[in-house]
DRENDO-1510 file (C-alpha; in Angstrom, 1 decimal, always signed):
<recs>
REC; n; res; u; v; w
REC; 1; UNK; -13.7; +28.1; +88.0 .
REC; 2; UNK; -14.7; +31.4; +89.7 .
REC; 3; UNK; -16.8; +31.6; +92.9 .
REC; 4; UNK; -18.1; +34.8; +94.2 .
REC; 5; UNK; -18.8; +35.6; +97.9 .
REC; 6; UNK; -21.3; +38.4; +98.3 .
REC; 7; UNK; -23.8; +39.8; +100.9 .
REC; 8; UNK; -27.6; +39.4; +100.8 .
REC; 9; UNK; -28.4; +42.4; +103.0 .
REC; 10; UNK; -26.8; +45.7; +104.2 .
REC; 11; UNK; -23.3; +44.2; +104.7 .
REC; 12; UNK; -21.8; +42.8; +107.9 .
REC; 13; UNK; -23.2; +39.3; +107.1 .
REC; 14; UNK; -19.9; +37.5; +107.7 .
REC; 15; UNK; -18.5; +37.4; +104.2 .
REC; 16; UNK; -14.9; +37.6; +105.5 .
REC; 17; UNK; -15.3; +34.4; +107.5 .
REC; 18; UNK; -16.8; +32.6; +104.5 .
REC; 19; UNK; -14.1; +33.9; +102.1 .
REC; 20; UNK; -11.4; +32.9; +104.6 .
REC; 21; UNK; -12.9; +29.4; +104.9 .
REC; 22; UNK; -13.2; +29.0; +101.1 .
REC; 23; UNK; -9.8; +30.5; +100.5 .
REC; 24; UNK; -8.2; +27.4; +101.9 .
REC; 25; UNK; -8.9; +25.6; +98.6 .
REC; 26; UNK; -8.6; +28.6; +96.3 .
REC; 27; UNK; -5.6; +29.8; +94.4 .
REC; 28; UNK; -6.5; +33.4; +93.9 .
REC; 29; UNK; -8.7; +35.8; +95.9 .
REC; 30; UNK; -9.9; +39.0; +94.2 .
REC; 31; UNK; -11.4; +42.2; +95.7 .
REC; 32; UNK; -13.4; +43.6; +92.8 .
REC; 33; UNK; -15.3; +46.7; +94.1 .
REC; 34; UNK; -15.5; +49.2; +97.0 .
REC; 35; UNK; -12.7; +50.6; +99.0 .
REC; 36; UNK; -11.6; +50.9; +102.6 .
REC; 37; UNK; -15.0; +52.2; +103.7 .
REC; 38; UNK; -16.1; +48.8; +105.1 .
REC; 39; UNK; -14.3; +45.9; +106.7 .
REC; 40; UNK; -14.3; +42.1; +107.1 .
REC; 41; UNK; -13.4; +40.7; +110.5 .
REC; 42; UNK; -11.3; +37.5; +110.6 .
REC; 43; UNK; -10.3; +35.6; +113.8 .
REC; 44; UNK; -7.6; +32.9; +113.3 .
REC; 45; UNK; -4.4; +31.5; +114.8 .
REC; 46; UNK; -2.7; +34.8; +114.2 .
REC; 47; UNK; -5.2; +36.9; +116.1 .
REC; 48; UNK; -8.2; +39.1; +115.2 .
REC; 49; UNK; -8.1; +41.2; +112.1 .
REC; 50; UNK; -10.3; +43.9; +110.5 .
REC; 51; UNK; -9.5; +43.9; +106.8 .
REC; 52; UNK; -10.6; +46.9; +104.7 .
REC; 53; UNK; -8.9; +46.4; +101.3 .
REC; 54; UNK; -6.8; +43.3; +101.6 .
REC; 55; UNK; -8.7; +40.2; +100.4 .
REC; 56; UNK; -9.7; +37.8; +103.3 .
REC; 57; UNK; -7.5; +35.0; +101.9 .
REC; 58; UNK; -4.2; +36.7; +102.8 .
REC; 59; UNK; -3.6; +34.3; +105.7 .
REC; 60; UNK; -2.9; +31.3; +103.4 .
REC; 61; UNK; +0.6; +31.1; +102.0 .
REC; 62; UNK; -0.5; +29.3; +98.8 .
REC; 63; UNK; -2.9; +32.1; +97.6 .
REC; 64; UNK; -2.4; +35.3; +95.6 .
REC; 65; UNK; -4.4; +38.3; +96.7 .
REC; 66; UNK; -5.5; +40.6; +93.9 .
REC; 67; UNK; -6.8; +44.1; +93.9 .
REC; 68; UNK; -9.1; +44.4; +90.8 .
REC; 69; UNK; -9.7; +47.3; +88.6 .
REC; 70; UNK; -13.1; +48.0; +90.2 .
REC; 71; UNK; -11.6; +48.8; +93.6 .
REC; 72; UNK; -11.2; +52.3; +95.0 .
REC; 73; UNK; -7.6; +51.9; +96.0 .
REC; 74; UNK; -6.3; +54.1; +98.9 .
REC; 75; UNK; -2.6; +53.3; +98.5 .
REC; 76; UNK; -1.3; +54.4; +101.9 .
REC; 77; UNK; -4.2; +52.8; +103.7 .
REC; 78; UNK; -3.7; +49.5; +101.8 .
REC; 79; UNK; +0.0; +49.3; +102.7 .
REC; 80; UNK; -0.6; +50.3; +106.3 .
REC; 81; UNK; -3.0; +47.4; +106.5 .
REC; 82; UNK; -0.6; +45.1; +104.7 .
REC; 83; UNK; +2.2; +46.0; +107.2 .
REC; 84; UNK; +0.0; +45.6; +110.2 .
REC; 85; UNK; -1.0; +42.0; +109.1 .
REC; 86; UNK; +2.7; +41.1; +108.6 .
REC; 87; UNK; +3.7; +42.6; +111.9 .
REC; 88; UNK; +1.4; +40.1; +113.7 .
REC; 89; UNK; +3.4; +37.1; +112.3 .
REC; 90; UNK; +1.4; +36.5; +109.1 .
REC; 91; UNK; +3.8; +35.5; +106.3 .
REC; 92; UNK; +4.1; +38.3; +103.7 .
REC; 93; UNK; +1.2; +37.6; +101.3 .
REC; 94; UNK; +1.7; +37.6; +97.6 .
REC; 95; UNK; -0.3; +40.6; +96.2 .
REC; 96; UNK; -1.0; +42.0; +92.7 .
REC; 97; UNK; -2.6; +45.3; +91.9 .
REC; 98; UNK; -4.4; +46.1; +88.7 .
REC; 99; UNK; -2.8; +48.8; +86.5 .
REC; 100; UNK; -6.4; +49.9; +85.7 .
REC; 101; UNK; -7.4; +50.3; +89.4 .
REC; 102; UNK; -8.2; +53.9; +90.2 .
REC; 103; UNK; -6.7; +55.7; +93.2 .
REC; 104; UNK; -8.5; +57.4; +96.1 .
REC; 105; UNK; -6.8; +60.8; +96.0 .
REC; 106; UNK; -6.0; +62.8; +99.2 .
REC; 107; UNK; -8.6; +65.4; +98.3 .
REC; 108; UNK; -11.4; +62.7; +97.9 .
REC; 109; UNK; -11.3; +62.2; +101.6 .
REC; 110; UNK; -11.4; +65.9; +102.3 .
REC; 111; UNK; -14.4; +66.4; +99.9 .
REC; 112; UNK; -16.2; +63.6; +101.6 .
REC; 113; UNK; -15.7; +65.2; +105.0 .
REC; 114; UNK; -16.6; +68.7; +103.7 .
REC; 115; UNK; -19.8; +67.5; +102.0 .
REC; 116; UNK; -21.1; +65.6; +105.1 .
REC; 117; UNK; -20.3; +68.7; +107.1 .
REC; 118; UNK; -22.2; +70.9; +104.7 .
REC; 119; UNK; -25.3; +68.6; +104.7 .
REC; 120; UNK; -25.4; +68.6; +108.4 .
REC; 121; UNK; -28.5; +66.7; +109.6 .
REC; 122; UNK; -29.3; +65.5; +106.1 .
REC; 123; UNK; -25.9; +63.7; +105.7 .
REC; 124; UNK; -25.6; +60.2; +104.3 .
REC; 125; UNK; -23.7; +58.8; +107.3 .
REC; 126; UNK; -20.6; +58.4; +105.2 .
REC; 127; UNK; -17.5; +56.7; +106.6 .
REC; 128; UNK; -15.6; +59.7; +105.2 .
REC; 129; UNK; -13.2; +57.4; +103.3 .
REC; 130; UNK; -13.6; +59.4; +100.1 .
REC; 131; UNK; -15.6; +56.8; +98.3 .
REC; 132; UNK; -18.5; +59.0; +96.9 .
REC; 133; UNK; -16.1; +61.7; +95.6 .
REC; 134; UNK; -13.8; +59.0; +94.2 .
REC; 135; UNK; -16.6; +57.4; +92.1 .
REC; 136; UNK; -18.0; +60.8; +91.2 .
REC; 137; UNK; -14.6; +61.6; +89.6 .
REC; 138; UNK; -14.3; +58.2; +88.1 .
REC; 139; UNK; -17.5; +58.6; +86.1 .
REC; 140; UNK; -16.8; +62.2; +85.4 .
REC; 141; UNK; -13.6; +60.9; +83.8 .
REC; 142; UNK; -11.2; +62.9; +86.0 .
REC; 143; UNK; -10.0; +60.1; +88.1 .
REC; 144; UNK; -6.5; +58.7; +88.2 .
REC; 145; UNK; -5.6; +55.1; +87.3 .
REC; 146; UNK; -2.5; +53.4; +88.9 .
REC; 147; UNK; -0.8; +53.2; +85.5 .
REC; 148; UNK; -0.9; +57.0; +85.2 .
REC; 149; UNK; +1.7; +57.2; +88.0 .
REC; 150; UNK; +4.3; +56.0; +85.5 .
REC; 151; UNK; +3.9; +58.9; +83.0 .
REC; 152; UNK; +5.1; +61.8; +85.1 .
REC; 153; UNK; +4.7; +64.6; +82.6 .
REC; 154; UNK; +1.2; +63.6; +81.7 .
REC; 155; UNK; +0.3; +63.1; +85.3 .
REC; 156; UNK; +1.4; +66.6; +86.4 .
REC; 157; UNK; -0.5; +68.2; +83.5 .
REC; 158; UNK; -3.7; +66.3; +84.4 .
REC; 159; UNK; -3.3; +67.2; +88.1 .
REC; 160; UNK; -3.1; +70.9; +87.3 .
REC; 161; UNK; -6.4; +70.7; +85.3 .
REC; 162; UNK; -8.3; +68.7; +87.9 .
REC; 163; UNK; -7.1; +71.0; +90.8 .
REC; 164; UNK; -8.3; +74.0; +88.9 .
REC; 165; UNK; -11.8; +72.6; +89.0 .
REC; 166; UNK; -11.6; +71.3; +92.6 .
REC; 167; UNK; -10.3; +74.7; +93.9 .
REC; 168; UNK; -13.4; +76.5; +92.6 .
REC; 169; UNK; -15.5; +74.2; +94.8 .
REC; 170; UNK; -13.2; +74.5; +97.8 .
REC; 171; UNK; -13.1; +78.3; +97.6 .
REC; 172; UNK; -16.8; +79.1; +96.8 .
REC; 173; UNK; -18.8; +76.2; +98.2 .
REC; 174; UNK; -16.9; +74.7; +101.1 .
REC; 175; UNK; -14.7; +77.8; +102.0 .
REC; 176; UNK; -11.7; +75.5; +102.6 .
REC; 177; UNK; -7.9; +75.7; +101.8 .
REC; 178; UNK; -7.0; +75.2; +98.1 .
REC; 179; UNK; -5.1; +72.3; +96.6 .
REC; 180; UNK; -1.5; +72.6; +95.7 .
REC; 181; UNK; -0.5; +70.8; +92.5 .
REC; 182; UNK; +3.2; +70.4; +93.5 .
REC; 183; UNK; +2.4; +68.9; +96.9 .
REC; 184; UNK; -0.1; +66.5; +95.4 .
REC; 185; UNK; +2.4; +65.4; +92.7 .
REC; 186; UNK; +5.1; +64.7; +95.4 .
REC; 187; UNK; +2.6; +62.6; +97.3 .
REC; 188; UNK; +1.7; +60.6; +94.2 .
REC; 189; UNK; +5.4; +59.9; +93.6 .
REC; 190; UNK; +5.5; +58.3; +97.0 .
REC; 191; UNK; +2.4; +56.2; +96.0 .
REC; 192; UNK; +4.3; +55.1; +92.9 .
REC; 193; UNK; +7.2; +53.8; +95.0 .
REC; 194; UNK; +4.8; +51.8; +97.1 .
REC; 195; UNK; +2.8; +50.1; +94.3 .
REC; 196; UNK; +5.5; +49.7; +91.6 .
REC; 197; UNK; +6.5; +46.1; +92.6 .
REC; 198; UNK; +2.9; +44.8; +92.5 .
REC; 199; UNK; +1.3; +46.4; +89.5 .
REC; 200; UNK; +0.2; +44.2; +86.6 .
REC; 201; UNK; -2.5; +43.5; +84.0 .
REC; 202; UNK; -4.8; +41.7; +86.4 .
REC; 203; UNK; -7.4; +40.8; +83.7 .
REC; 204; UNK; -4.7; +39.1; +81.6 .
REC; 205; UNK; -3.4; +37.4; +84.8 .
REC; 206; UNK; -6.8; +36.0; +85.7 .
REC; 207; UNK; -7.5; +34.9; +82.1 .
REC; 208; UNK; -4.3; +32.9; +82.1 .
REC; 209; UNK; -5.1; +31.5; +85.5 .
REC; 210; UNK; -8.5; +30.2; +84.2 .
REC; 211; UNK; -6.8; +28.5; +81.3 .
REC; 212; UNK; -4.6; +26.7; +83.8 .
REC; 213; UNK; -7.6; +25.5; +85.8 .
REC; 214; UNK; -6.9; +27.7; +88.9 .
REC; 215; UNK; -9.6; +28.3; +91.5 .
REC; 216; UNK; -10.5; +32.0; +91.8 .
REC; 217; UNK; -12.6; +33.6; +94.6 .
REC; 218; UNK; -14.2; +37.0; +94.2 .
REC; 219; UNK; -14.8; +38.8; +97.5 .
REC; 220; UNK; -17.6; +41.3; +97.6 .
REC; 221; UNK; -18.0; +44.2; +100.0 .
REC; 222; UNK; -21.3; +45.3; +101.7 .
REC; 223; UNK; -24.5; +43.7; +100.4 .
REC; 224; UNK; -27.4; +43.9; +97.9 .
REC; 225; UNK; -29.3; +46.6; +99.8 .
REC; 226; UNK; -26.3; +49.0; +99.5 .
REC; 227; UNK; -26.1; +48.6; +95.7 .
REC; 228; UNK; -26.6; +52.0; +93.9 .
REC; 229; UNK; -29.2; +50.6; +91.5 .
REC; 230; UNK; -31.0; +47.9; +93.4 .
REC; 231; UNK; -30.5; +49.0; +97.0 .
REC; 232; UNK; -32.1; +51.6; +99.3 .
REC; 233; UNK; -31.1; +54.5; +97.1 .
REC; 234; UNK; -29.8; +57.2; +97.9 .
REC; 235; UNK; -28.5; +55.7; +101.2 .
REC; 236; UNK; -26.3; +53.3; +99.3 .
REC; 237; UNK; -22.6; +52.9; +98.5 .
REC; 238; UNK; -21.1; +54.1; +95.3 .
REC; 239; UNK; -20.1; +50.9; +93.6 .
REC; 240; UNK; -22.2; +47.9; +92.6 .
REC; 241; UNK; -22.3; +45.3; +95.4 .
REC; 242; UNK; -23.7; +42.5; +93.1 .
REC; 243; UNK; -21.8; +39.4; +92.0 .
REC; 244; UNK; -22.6; +40.4; +88.4 .
REC; 245; UNK; -20.2; +43.3; +88.9 .
REC; 246; UNK; -17.4; +40.9; +89.7 .
REC; 247; UNK; -16.9; +40.3; +85.9 .
REC; 248; UNK; -16.4; +44.0; +85.4 .
REC; 249; UNK; -14.4; +44.8; +88.6 .
REC; 250; UNK; -12.0; +41.9; +88.1 .
REC; 251; UNK; -11.9; +41.9; +84.2 .
REC; 252; UNK; -13.2; +38.4; +83.6 .
REC; 253; UNK; -16.0; +36.9; +81.4 .
REC; 254; UNK; -19.4; +36.8; +83.2 .
REC; 255; UNK; -19.9; +33.1; +82.3 .
REC; 256; UNK; -16.8; +32.1; +84.3 .
REC; 257; UNK; -18.6; +33.0; +87.6 .
REC; 258; UNK; -20.2; +29.6; +88.1 .
REC; 259; UNK; -20.9; +29.7; +91.8 .
REC; 260; UNK; -22.3; +32.6; +93.8 .
REC; 261; UNK; -22.3; +32.1; +97.6 .
REC; 262; UNK; -24.6; +34.7; +99.2 .
REC; 263; UNK; -24.1; +35.3; +102.9 .
REC; 264; UNK; -27.0; +36.1; +105.2 .
REC; 265; UNK; -26.9; +36.2; +108.9 .
REC; 266; UNK; -29.6; +35.1; +111.4 .
REC; 267; UNK; -30.5; +38.7; +112.4 .
REC; 268; UNK; -30.1; +42.1; +110.8 .
REC; 269; UNK; -27.6; +44.9; +111.3 .
REC; 270; UNK; -26.6; +48.0; +109.3 .
REC; 271; UNK; -24.2; +51.0; +109.5 .
REC; 272; UNK; -25.3; +54.4; +108.3 .
REC; 273; UNK; -28.6; +56.0; +107.5 .
REC; 274; UNK; -31.4; +54.5; +105.4 .
REC; 275; UNK; -34.6; +52.5; +105.6 .
REC; 276; UNK; -34.3; +49.5; +107.9 .
REC; 277; UNK; -37.8; +47.9; +108.4 .
REC; 278; UNK; -37.0; +45.3; +111.0 .
REC; 279; UNK; -34.9; +47.6; +113.2 .
REC; 280; UNK; -35.2; +47.3; +117.0 .
REC; 281; UNK; -34.2; +49.8; +119.7 .
REC; 282; UNK; -33.3; +50.3; +123.3 .
REC; 283; UNK; -32.3; +47.4; +125.6 .
REC; 284; UNK; -33.5; +44.8; +123.1 .
REC; 285; UNK; -31.1; +46.2; +120.5 .
REC; 286; UNK; -28.3; +46.7; +123.0 .
REC; 287; UNK; -28.5; +43.0; +124.1 .
REC; 288; UNK; -28.4; +41.7; +120.5 .
REC; 289; UNK; -25.6; +44.1; +119.6 .
REC; 290; UNK; -23.6; +43.0; +122.6 .
REC; 291; UNK; -23.9; +39.3; +121.8 .
REC; 292; UNK; -23.5; +39.6; +118.1 .
REC; 293; UNK; -20.5; +39.6; +115.7 .
REC; 294; UNK; -16.9; +39.1; +117.0 .
REC; 295; UNK; -17.1; +40.9; +120.3 .
REC; 296; UNK; -20.2; +42.9; +119.5 .
REC; 297; UNK; -21.8; +44.5; +116.5 .
REC; 298; UNK; -19.6; +47.5; +115.7 .
REC; 299; UNK; -18.4; +48.7; +112.4 .
REC; 300; UNK; -15.1; +47.2; +111.4 .
REC; 301; UNK; -14.1; +50.5; +109.7 .
REC; 302; UNK; -15.7; +53.1; +111.9 .
REC; 303; UNK; -16.2; +51.4; +115.2 .
REC; 304; UNK; -19.7; +52.8; +115.2 .
REC; 305; UNK; -22.4; +50.7; +117.0 .
REC; 306; UNK; -24.4; +49.0; +114.2 .
REC; 307; UNK; -28.2; +49.4; +114.0 .
REC; 308; UNK; -29.8; +46.2; +114.9 .
REC; 309; UNK; -32.9; +44.3; +113.8 .
REC; 310; UNK; -34.5; +40.9; +113.5 .
REC; 311; UNK; -34.0; +38.7; +110.4 .
REC; 312; UNK; -35.8; +40.2; +107.4 .
REC; 313; UNK; -37.1; +37.5; +105.1 .
REC; 314; UNK; -38.3; +40.1; +102.5 .
REC; 315; UNK; -35.0; +41.8; +102.2 .
REC; 316; UNK; -33.1; +38.5; +102.3 .
REC; 317; UNK; -35.2; +36.9; +99.5 .
REC; 318; UNK; -34.7; +40.0; +97.4 .
REC; 319; UNK; -31.0; +40.1; +98.1 .
REC; 320; UNK; -30.5; +36.4; +97.2 .
REC; 321; UNK; -32.5; +36.9; +93.9 .
REC; 322; UNK; -30.5; +39.9; +92.8 .
REC; 323; UNK; -27.2; +38.2; +93.6 .
REC; 324; UNK; -28.2; +35.1; +91.7 .
REC; 325; UNK; -27.5; +32.8; +94.6 .
REC; 326; UNK; -26.4; +29.3; +93.8 .
REC; 327; UNK; -25.5; +28.7; +97.5 .
REC; 328; UNK; -26.5; +30.5; +100.8 .
REC; 329; UNK; -24.2; +30.7; +103.8 .
REC; 330; UNK; -26.3; +31.3; +106.9 .
REC; 331; UNK; -24.2; +32.8; +109.7 .
REC; 332; UNK; -24.2; +33.5; +113.5 .
REC; 333; UNK; -27.2; +31.4; +114.2 .
REC; 334; UNK; -25.7; +30.6; +117.6 .
REC; 335; UNK; -26.0; +34.3; +118.7 .
REC; 336; UNK; -29.8; +33.9; +119.0 .
REC; 337; UNK; -29.4; +31.0; +121.5 .
REC; 338; UNK; -30.3; +33.4; +124.4 .
REC; 339; UNK; -33.9; +34.0; +123.2 .
REC; 340; UNK; -37.0; +32.0; +124.2 .
REC; 341; UNK; -38.6; +33.1; +121.0 .
REC; 342; UNK; -37.0; +34.2; +117.7 .
REC; 343; UNK; -38.7; +37.2; +116.1 .
REC; 344; UNK; -38.6; +37.1; +112.2 .
REC; 345; UNK; -39.9; +39.7; +109.8 .
REC; 346; UNK; -41.9; +37.7; +107.2 .
REC; 347; UNK; -43.6; +40.5; +105.3 .
REC; 348; UNK; -44.1; +44.3; +105.1 .
REC; 349; UNK; -47.2; +46.2; +105.9 .
REC; 350; UNK; -47.3; +49.3; +103.6 .
REC; 351; UNK; -50.4; +51.5; +104.1 .
REC; 352; UNK; -52.4; +48.4; +105.1 .
REC; 353; UNK; -51.2; +46.2; +102.2 .
REC; 354; UNK; -49.2; +43.2; +103.1 .
REC; 355; UNK; -46.4; +42.3; +100.7 .
REC; 356; UNK; -43.4; +39.9; +100.6 .
REC; 357; UNK; -41.8; +41.8; +97.7 .
REC; 358; UNK; -39.0; +44.3; +98.4 .
REC; 359; UNK; -40.2; +47.8; +97.3 .
REC; 360; UNK; -38.5; +51.0; +96.2 .
REC; 361; UNK; -37.3; +53.4; +98.9 .
REC; 362; UNK; -40.3; +55.7; +99.0 .
REC; 363; UNK; -42.6; +52.8; +99.9 .
REC; 364; UNK; -39.9; +51.1; +102.0 .
REC; 365; UNK; -39.8; +54.1; +104.3 .
REC; 366; UNK; -43.6; +53.6; +105.0 .
REC; 367; UNK; -43.2; +49.9; +105.7 .
REC; 368; UNK; -43.9; +48.3; +109.0 .
REC; 369; UNK; -42.6; +44.8; +109.8 .
REC; 370; UNK; -44.9; +41.8; +110.0 .
REC; 371; UNK; -43.3; +39.8; +112.8 .
REC; 372; UNK; -43.7; +36.1; +113.5 .
REC; 373; UNK; -42.1; +34.4; +116.5 .
REC; 374; UNK; -40.5; +31.1; +116.2 .
REC; 375; UNK; -39.6; +28.8; +119.2 .
REC; 376; UNK; -36.0; +29.3; +120.5 .
REC; 377; UNK; -33.6; +26.5; +121.1 .
REC; 378; UNK; -31.4; +27.7; +124.0 .
REC; 379; UNK; -28.5; +26.0; +122.4 .
REC; 380; UNK; -25.9; +27.2; +119.9 .
REC; 381; UNK; -23.3; +25.1; +118.2 .
REC; 382; UNK; -25.3; +21.9; +119.0 .
REC; 383; UNK; -28.3; +23.3; +117.0 .
REC; 384; UNK; -26.1; +24.1; +114.0 .
REC; 385; UNK; -24.7; +20.5; +114.1 .
REC; 386; UNK; -28.3; +19.0; +114.3 .
REC; 387; UNK; -29.6; +21.0; +111.4 .
REC; 388; UNK; -26.5; +20.3; +109.3 .
REC; 389; UNK; -26.6; +16.6; +110.0 .
REC; 390; UNK; -30.3; +16.4; +109.4 .
REC; 391; UNK; -30.1; +18.0; +106.0 .
REC; 392; UNK; -26.7; +16.6; +105.1 .
REC; 393; UNK; -25.2; +20.1; +104.9 .
REC; 394; UNK; -21.6; +21.2; +105.4 .
REC; 395; UNK; -21.1; +23.1; +108.7 .
REC; 396; UNK; -18.3; +24.8; +110.5 .
REC; 397; UNK; -18.5; +25.5; +114.3 .
REC; 398; UNK; -15.9; +27.2; +116.6 .
REC; 399; UNK; -15.5; +27.3; +120.3 .
REC; 400; UNK; -17.7; +29.9; +122.1 .
REC; 401; UNK; -14.5; +31.2; +123.8 .
REC; 402; UNK; -11.0; +32.1; +122.8 .
REC; 403; UNK; -7.8; +32.8; +124.7 .
REC; 404; UNK; -5.0; +35.3; +124.2 .
REC; 405; UNK; -1.4; +34.5; +125.2 .
REC; 406; UNK; +1.0; +37.5; +125.5 .
REC; 407; UNK; +3.6; +35.7; +123.5 .
REC; 408; UNK; +1.7; +33.3; +121.2 .
REC; 409; UNK; -1.5; +35.4; +120.5 .
REC; 410; UNK; -4.8; +33.7; +119.7 .
REC; 411; UNK; -5.7; +30.2; +120.9 .
REC; 412; UNK; -9.1; +28.7; +120.3 .
REC; 413; UNK; -11.1; +27.6; +123.3 .
REC; 414; UNK; -11.1; +28.3; +127.0 .
REC; 415; UNK; -7.5; +27.7; +128.0 .
REC; 416; UNK; -6.2; +29.5; +131.0 .
REC; 417; UNK; -2.6; +28.4; +130.4 .
REC; 418; UNK; -0.9; +28.6; +127.0 .
REC; 419; UNK; -0.3; +25.1; +125.5 .
REC; 420; UNK; +2.9; +26.5; +123.9 .
REC; 421; UNK; +4.7; +28.1; +126.8 .
REC; 422; UNK; +2.6; +27.4; +129.9 .
REC; 423; UNK; +2.0; +31.1; +130.7 .
REC; 424; UNK; -1.3; +32.4; +132.0 .
REC; 425; UNK; -3.7; +33.6; +129.3 .
REC; 426; UNK; -6.7; +35.9; +129.2 .
REC; 427; UNK; -10.0; +34.2; +128.2 .
REC; 428; UNK; -12.8; +36.0; +126.3 .
REC; 429; UNK; -16.3; +35.0; +125.3 .
REC; 430; UNK; -16.7; +34.9; +121.5 .
REC; 431; UNK; -20.4; +35.6; +121.9 .
REC; 432; UNK; -20.2; +38.7; +124.1 .
REC; 433; UNK; -16.5; +39.7; +123.6 .
REC; 434; UNK; -16.3; +40.1; +127.4 .
REC; 435; UNK; -13.3; +39.1; +129.6 .
REC; 436; UNK; -13.8; +35.8; +131.5 .
REC; 437; UNK; -11.4; +35.4; +134.5 .
REC; 438; UNK; -10.3; +32.0; +135.9 .
REC; 439; UNK; -12.5; +32.3; +139.0 .
REC; 440; UNK; -15.6; +33.1; +137.0 .
REC; 441; UNK; -18.4; +31.5; +139.0 .
REC; 442; UNK; -20.7; +33.4; +141.3 .
REC; 443; UNK; -23.7; +31.5; +142.8 .
REC; 444; UNK; -23.6; +29.1; +139.9 .
REC; 445; UNK; -23.5; +31.8; +137.2 .
REC; 446; UNK; -20.6; +32.7; +134.9 .
REC; 447; UNK; -19.2; +36.1; +135.5 .
REC; 448; UNK; -17.9; +38.2; +132.6 .
REC; 449; UNK; -16.4; +41.7; +132.5 .
REC; 450; UNK; -16.3; +44.2; +129.7 .
REC; 451; UNK; -12.5; +44.2; +129.9 .
REC; 452; UNK; -9.6; +43.3; +132.2 .
REC; 453; UNK; -9.8; +46.8; +133.8 .
REC; 454; UNK; -13.4; +46.3; +134.9 .
REC; 455; UNK; -12.5; +42.9; +136.3 .
REC; 456; UNK; -9.6; +44.3; +138.3 .
REC; 457; UNK; -11.8; +47.0; +139.9 .
REC; 458; UNK; -14.5; +44.5; +140.8 .
REC; 459; UNK; -12.0; +42.0; +142.1 .
REC; 460; UNK; -10.3; +44.7; +144.2 .
REC; 461; UNK; -13.7; +45.7; +145.8 .
REC; 462; UNK; -14.6; +42.1; +146.5 .
REC; 463; UNK; -11.2; +41.4; +148.0 .
REC; 464; UNK; -11.6; +44.5; +150.3 .
REC; 465; UNK; -15.0; +43.4; +151.4 .
REC; 466; UNK; -13.7; +39.9; +152.3 .
REC; 467; UNK; -10.8; +41.4; +154.3 .
REC; 468; UNK; -13.2; +43.7; +156.2 .
REC; 469; UNK; -15.5; +40.8; +157.0 .
REC; 470; UNK; -12.6; +38.7; +158.2 .
REC; 471; UNK; -11.4; +41.5; +160.5 .
</recs>
């Protein structure tokens, strides 16, 4: 059976965590679209990881991680990520790469940068990962599939043809240095060495796995509102973000996708430009951003502060419908535990007309949020437990803090000495991401610091004051 994990909104909903959790019982995890332009954050016994191309199931030794034909594969970035994961003690994951996957070429990244530069204030807020130029070439039929690396004569001939076209744009539109065919060919031969051991017919592999009764998990990138057809066009990504595309991007029959887990989080966030009806600003946004995510709401790929907003029922209902949700995973409910009242966007006001249906972009840009406030709970994991037990739902909670040992890495919970070696650890709040020292109480309130450096400065000042007072 195939399950798909996809996003309801703008991305950043917590798909990586849900995939990581479901991967424990899966045999194969497949990335089926997108590239290294967005990331999924995973926190586990090995540490904290921001995965951009690797599937989120790589931490389980029994799984096979697959790059499907629908992925925009940046080969050096992929293997850099692979090596970083292994360097942190993760057993080398078993990976397979589709021979039909297309490659992000070095010039795709350049063209992405040049176009954003040319557009200036009208830019799309691209991550400059080469994604739009990549898909432009794919559908113009001048892209390069992985299998083409293994026919050198044909590859060089095609490179020369493509570079001729690209150099016209570089010279006359962007006024940038021209491409060199021989240099590009040499770089692609290095790509060939990297991928050769992993290339296979992924569609056939998955077909055989289904016949054997294997459990397959499709991992989507971004969310419904970034889909090029059904999202906030043109401020969207360049590949379909819908579960339906999983059949195309992995090369499997559509009817095999029997469960679609749509992930939605308890507030809204977005990276990049585009309509965002429930968006909030100033201190209100800063507070939510600081408390959200894993150590704050910042892009896993760019590090950019995410735009923040309250939960948008209109967008979420639309997102779940388009994805064909059979299940919904509702994440980070605990983050809102600091609020006395929970603002929720329940409808849009467009030129005086109230609607609960998600409109096209021109109308969306005129929309104002209709906000209702629900009573807060001032609790976090306990509330999740209560709701889950009341409705007989599965739930998964983690400690609000985690610890880092210099030798043994990540440890769940507030442990100031490592249970493995007895050494002192550093403790951090999972809600704020801030450093929490051992002596962290001041007049009955927990003290937290943005990092160890800030704590050392404050501690030094306090120590100096105490010494002067004593003298």
